[in-house]
Steps between C-alpha positions, in 0.01 A plus 500: 500500500231550237142426620458204264815317608422593863167325466651188354752469779231399749250221430213459747260213535237399747432150633153357546545565870586867453874484552672742269830389336748733346782407266740788498765504215749694717648458840395705807829692496415635145169651612493881482490748784154639587353837579499571877130623480409152355688320778322714762156446326561127505602511871188696599272270291655188657460645842138579444424157346673322787296703756185407311610139467481515123747225398603456144564203266791262530766595253789282367788663311778351290770742401715377213860605419669470162736235633193275574507549882179598680382654813158375625293692746170387651275763672268242677443649846216745553732798578717458194193458281350811644811700433526373141133585434569855633791540266299358213233765563767776454693358202409175322713199593466395138785750415857524636428836673204355698706193590784725616255694713365180654845355576634827641194524734567140620874556522436812711278301745772239513767771572292663763454163676861396485734802502533654839635826370187543277294558823620853501313564177153377598259500786243240588156601620173323560394561133833396344836654429596849391802500277756790469504650149879429485440122549226499233726695260795256566262205448359642174847536347724227651569183304336179575717176523446183330264384781285821466624645815713814586855476611458653850857645490457660164171649595645635824788664306242645249321657803827639639596649162150664492534653838846635415348664189229669717211267433252488782538193725 
């Protein structure tokens, strides 16, 4: 997507109270894959910000589809705001790539919390979680669904294909 049309596909405004609102002229499932190094950088920055209790702004997103349907997403709790701010510091959320980075980071956290099989790909410690490179790579490339989440079965299959091809687990 050319840079000019990419910029116009995300409109950002701030309320008087500091809440950031995003009108995104594409659905979450149309957002691009991201670079693994950017996802890892966002993860590390989010972890450092959470440890330092540096919470971010509340962010509200409306993703619009050509058929008129929408997906609304509110990042109002402190943890989600922290994660979004970390992603924004790596790649601007005012562009589809930055939004994709943010949503993949949040979807990864959601996956780690809910998919039992994913526990084999990360370890929890006092200062946060360490994520296996294979899981980061899968999350960077896997498609998001219409609710801005990963399909756990599809992500697991992507990891299995990667290990069959010799990718490190």
